C-alpha positions in Angstrom: -164.6 -145.6 -88.8 -167.6 -147.8 -89.4 -167.1 -151.4 -89.5 -169.4 -153.2 -91.7 -168.7 -156.6 -90.6 -169.7 -158.4 -88.0 -167.0 -162.3 -88.2 -164.5 -162.2 -91.2 -165.1 -164.9 -92.8 -168.5 -163.9 -94.7 -168.5 -166.0 -98.3 -170.4 -167.8 -100.5 -168.7 -170.7 -100.2 -169.5 -170.9 -96.6 -172.9 -169.7 -96.6 -173.5 -172.9 -99.5 -172.7 -175.5 -97.3 -175.7 -176.9 -95.4 -176.9 -176.8 -99.1 -174.0 -178.6 -101.7 -176.4 -181.2 -102.1 -179.0 -179.1 -102.9 -177.8 -176.9 -105.1 -175.7 -179.3 -107.6 -179.3 -181.0 -108.2 -180.9 -177.7 -109.1 -178.9 -176.6 -111.9 -180.2 -179.8 -113.8 -183.7 -178.4 -112.4 -183.3 -175.3 -113.7 -182.0 -176.7 -117.1 -184.9 -178.7 -117.3 -186.8 -176.2 -116.1 -186.6 -174.7 -119.8 -186.4 -176.8 -122.0 -187.7 -176.3 -125.2 -188.6 -178.5 -128.6 -187.3 -175.0 -130.0 -184.1 -175.3 -131.0 -182.7 -171.8 -131.1 -185.0 -171.5 -127.5 -182.7 -174.9 -126.4 -179.7 -173.1 -127.5 -180.3 -169.7 -125.9 -181.1 -171.9 -122.4 -177.9 -173.5 -122.6 -176.3 -170.3 -122.7 -177.8 -168.7 -120.1 -176.5 -171.9 -118.2 -173.3 -170.7 -119.5 -174.0 -167.4 -118.2 -174.3 -168.9 -114.3 -174.3 -166.6 -111.7 -174.1 -166.7 -107.5 -177.5 -168.0 -107.7 -178.3 -166.2 -104.5 -181.8 -166.9 -104.9 -181.7 -170.1 -105.4 -179.1 -170.1 -102.3 -182.1 -168.4 -100.0 -184.1 -170.6 -101.2 -183.1 -173.6 -100.1 -181.4 -172.1 -96.7 -184.9 -170.5 -95.8 -186.3 -173.9 -96.4 -184.0 -176.4 -94.8 -184.1 -173.4 -91.4 -187.5 -174.4 -91.6 -188.2 -178.5 -92.2 -186.7 -180.6 -94.9 -185.9 -179.6 -98.9 -188.4 -181.8 -101.7 -189.3 -181.2 -104.4 -191.8 -178.5 -104.1 -188.9 -176.3 -102.5 -187.2 -177.3 -106.0 -189.6 -175.3 -107.9 -190.0 -172.3 -105.5 -185.8 -172.2 -106.2 -186.5 -172.4 -109.9 -189.5 -170.3 -110.5 -187.6 -167.8 -108.8 -184.1 -167.8 -110.9 -186.5 -168.2 -113.5 -188.1 -165.4 -112.9 -184.7 -163.4 -111.1 -183.5 -163.9 -115.7 -186.3 -163.0 -116.8 -186.1 -159.9 -115.2 -182.5 -159.3 -116.2 -182.7 -160.8 -120.2 -185.0 -157.7 -120.0 -183.0 -155.5 -118.2 -180.9 -156.0 -121.2 -182.9 -155.3 -123.6 -183.5 -152.0 -122.0 -180.8 -150.8 -120.5 -178.9 -152.1 -123.8 -176.0 -153.4 -122.2 -173.9 -155.5 -124.8 -172.0 -157.9 -121.9 -173.8 -160.1 -118.8 -171.8 -161.7 -116.4 -168.5 -161.2 -118.7 -170.4 -162.9 -121.5 -172.4 -161.3 -124.3 -175.5 -160.3 -123.1 -178.8 -162.5 -124.8 -180.1 -158.6 -127.2 -176.4 -158.7 -128.0 -176.3 -161.9 -130.0 -179.7 -162.5 -130.8 -181.1 -158.9 -130.7 -183.8 -157.0 -128.8 -186.8 -159.0 -130.0 -185.3 -162.5 -130.2 -184.4 -161.5 -126.4 -187.6 -160.0 -125.3 -189.3 -163.0 -126.3 -187.0 -165.1 -124.3 -187.7 -163.4 -121.7 -191.4 -163.4 -122.1 -191.0 -167.6 -122.3 -189.0 -168.0 -119.4 -191.4 -166.0 -117.4 -194.2 -169.0 -118.7 -192.3 -171.2 -118.2 -191.5 -170.1 -114.8 -196.0 -169.2 -114.3 -197.1 -173.3 -115.7 -194.3 -174.9 -113.9 -196.1 -173.7 -110.4 -200.3 -174.4 -112.0 -199.0 -177.8 -113.0 -197.9 -178.5 -109.4 -200.7 -176.4 -107.7 -197.5 -174.4 -106.2 -200.0 -171.7 -106.0 -198.3 -169.5 -102.6 -196.1 -169.8 -104.5 -197.6 -167.4 -107.5 -199.3 -165.3 -105.5 -195.9 -164.3 -103.3 -193.5 -164.2 -107.5 -197.3 -162.1 -109.0 -196.5 -159.8 -106.2 -192.3 -159.4 -106.1 -193.0 -158.8 -110.5 -195.9 -156.0 -109.7 -193.6 -153.8 -107.0 -190.3 -154.9 -108.8 -192.1 -152.8 -111.6 -193.6 -150.1 -109.1 -190.4 -149.4 -108.2 -188.9 -149.1 -111.3 -191.0 -147.0 -112.8 -191.6 -145.2 -109.4 -187.4 -144.7 -110.2 -187.3 -143.7 -114.0 -190.4 -141.3 -112.8 -188.1 -139.8 -109.9 -185.0 -139.5 -111.7 -186.8 -137.2 -114.0 -188.0 -135.6 -112.0 -185.0 -136.0 -109.7 -186.9 -134.4 -106.2 -187.0 -138.1 -104.2 -186.5 -137.7 -100.5 -185.5 -140.7 -97.8 -189.0 -142.5 -97.8 -189.6 -142.3 -101.6 -186.0 -144.2 -102.2 -187.1 -146.6 -99.1 -190.3 -147.5 -100.7 -188.5 -147.9 -104.6 -185.5 -150.2 -103.5 -188.2 -152.1 -101.2 -189.7 -152.3 -104.9 -187.1 -153.3 -106.7 -184.4 -155.4 -104.6 -186.6 -156.7 -101.3 -189.2 -158.1 -102.8 -187.5 -160.4 -104.7 -186.0 -161.4 -101.6 -188.9 -161.9 -99.5 -190.2 -163.8 -102.0 -187.1 -165.9 -102.0 -187.2 -167.0 -97.8 -190.9 -166.8 -98.3 -191.5 -169.2 -99.8 -188.5 -171.1 -98.9 -190.2 -171.3 -95.5 -193.8 -172.3 -97.2 -191.9 -175.2 -99.2 -191.7 -176.9 -96.1 -193.6 -175.4 -93.4 -197.4 -174.8 -92.4 -196.8 -172.5 -90.0 -197.7 -169.0 -91.1 -195.6 -167.8 -88.5 -192.5 -169.4 -90.1 -193.5 -167.9 -93.4 -193.9 -164.9 -92.0 -190.9 -164.8 -90.5 -188.5 -165.6 -93.4 -190.0 -163.2 -95.8 -189.2 -160.6 -93.3 -185.7 -161.5 -93.0 -185.6 -161.5 -97.0 -187.7 -158.3 -96.9 -185.4 -156.5 -94.4 -181.6 -158.2 -95.5 -182.3 -157.0 -99.5 -182.8 -153.7 -97.3 -179.0 -153.9 -95.9 -178.1 -155.5 -99.8 -179.3 -152.4 -101.6 -177.8 -149.6 -99.2 -174.9 -151.5 -99.1 -174.6 -151.8 -103.1 -175.7 -148.2 -104.1 -173.1 -147.3 -101.3 -170.2 -149.3 -103.5 -170.6 -145.9 -106.1 -169.0 -143.7 -103.3 -167.3 -145.7 -102.1 -165.5 -147.5 -105.1 -166.1 -151.2 -106.0 -163.4 -154.2 -105.4 -163.6 -155.0 -109.5 -162.2 -151.5 -111.0 -159.4 -151.5 -107.7 -161.6 -149.4 -105.2 -162.1 -146.2 -107.3 -165.5 -144.7 -107.1 -168.0 -144.9 -110.3 -170.5 -142.5 -110.3 -172.7 -144.4 -112.3 -175.7 -143.9 -110.3 -174.8 -140.0 -110.3 -174.8 -140.2 -114.5 -177.4 -142.0 -115.1 -179.2 -139.6 -112.4 -180.5 -142.0 -109.8 -180.6 -140.4 -106.7 -179.5 -143.1 -104.1 -179.7 -142.5 -100.2 -176.0 -141.1 -99.5 -176.3 -138.3 -101.9 -180.3 -137.9 -100.6 -179.0 -137.4 -97.4 -176.8 -135.1 -98.1 -179.1 -132.7 -100.1 -181.4 -132.7 -96.8 -178.1 -132.1 -94.1 -175.5 -129.3 -97.0 -176.7 -125.6 -97.4 -178.9 -125.2 -99.5 -176.3 -123.5 -102.8 -174.5 -126.6 -102.5 -177.5 -128.9 -102.6 -178.3 -126.3 -106.1 -174.9 -127.6 -107.2 -175.5 -131.2 -107.0 -179.0 -131.4 -108.2 -177.1 -129.5 -111.1 -174.3 -130.8 -111.8 -176.6 -134.8 -112.1 -179.2 -132.5 -114.7 -177.0 -131.8 -117.2 -175.2 -135.0 -117.3 -172.1 -135.0 -114.5 -168.9 -135.1 -116.1 -165.8 -136.7 -114.4 -164.7 -133.7 -112.4 -168.6 -133.0 -111.4 -168.9 -136.5 -109.8 -165.7 -136.2 -108.0 -167.4 -132.6 -106.6 -170.9 -135.1 -106.0 -169.1 -137.5 -103.9 -166.7 -135.3 -102.2 -169.7 -133.0 -100.7 -171.8 -136.4 -100.4 -168.7 -136.8 -98.1 -168.4 -133.7 -96.0 -172.3 -134.0 -95.2 -172.1 -137.2 -93.8 -173.8 -139.6 -96.1 -172.1 -142.3 -96.4 -172.1 -142.5 -93.0 -175.8 -142.2 -92.3 -175.8 -144.6 -95.0 -173.3 -147.1 -93.1 -175.5 -147.0 -90.0 -179.3 -147.4 -91.8 -177.6 -150.1 -93.8 -176.2 -151.8 -90.7 -180.0 -151.1 -89.2 -182.3 -153.0 -91.4 -179.2 -155.8 -91.0 -180.0 -156.1 -87.6 -183.4 -156.4 -88.0 -182.9 -159.0 -89.9 -180.9 -161.2 -87.6 -183.6 -160.7 -84.8 -185.6 -161.7 -87.5 -184.0 -165.2 -87.5 -184.1 -165.2 -83.4 -186.3 -167.9 -83.1 -186.0 -169.9 -85.6 -184.4 -173.7 -84.1 -180.5 -173.5 -84.4 -179.0 -174.7 -87.6 -176.4 -175.0 -89.8 -179.1 -173.3 -92.3 -179.9 -170.6 -89.7 -176.6 -170.1 -89.0 -175.3 -170.1 -93.1 -178.4 -167.5 -93.3 -177.2 -165.2 -90.2 -173.4 -165.2 -92.4 -175.4 -163.8 -95.5 -176.5 -161.2 -93.6 -172.4 -160.8 -93.0 -171.8 -160.9 -96.5 -174.2 -158.5 -97.9 -172.6 -155.9 -95.3 -169.3 -156.7 -96.3 -170.0 -156.9 -100.0 -167.2 -154.9 -102.4 -168.4 -155.1 -105.5 
């Protein structure tokens, strides 16, 4: 059994310690950035604040900034920009997926319907852009605009491949790099950019975000086969039911008997029922798909740690290293 963790103490509470003061102030900054004279917008903005998640992206911005220099007003704008962008994409995703809940509360589209949700997402995107333009934060605009482009391309490529059911490992890595790693690398890059002019440092932090983002998504995809803590450890097969081919299955399809590979594709194409999902999961496990995916996630996590090797030692650098451990140990 491969051990996914480097230290058992990795937790978000530990990781946030070097920037707890900044995160406390960030909440006010974030709320203020969403304000509008339109009553409905303010009402929805307050509801969004109630849906407060783990704030992983602002955490990465602040830690990256502090690892490279001193946190300042520009850092708060960078963190606000990525959190607004992330929130807008979640609102739009809930509309596309017809989702009823988000972080334990009714989704925006469930409460105010799709039209309002889409417009609120658009409003947040514009607020983020204006926040950067008003302060001449053009580096942030370039990074986040590129991330939005990549995220859209990744989503559309995944939709295309889900319809065709023909995806190899190279394409899978391209999809998760664009869908997930692009935004995390933006967080770490603009966090560094807010406190240092050193192009080499910025690139290091950007690479760190990219590599930890890759590990994050592979680990997340593994949970569909290993089971998530929130559902008492039972594999869900959600990706299979949504016709998403992720790394464990992609590896199994490339290594397994042709007849079994065809059977797996047939099950997914026809809409996998729970007993069929169990068959595919067993097929993936028997072909070493789990172990291979764990190994690939570990490779990306090792590269993320290596990216920080020449960053000066500090509590923030240590917290970033612990974040890698947190990613590799997550169970939900």
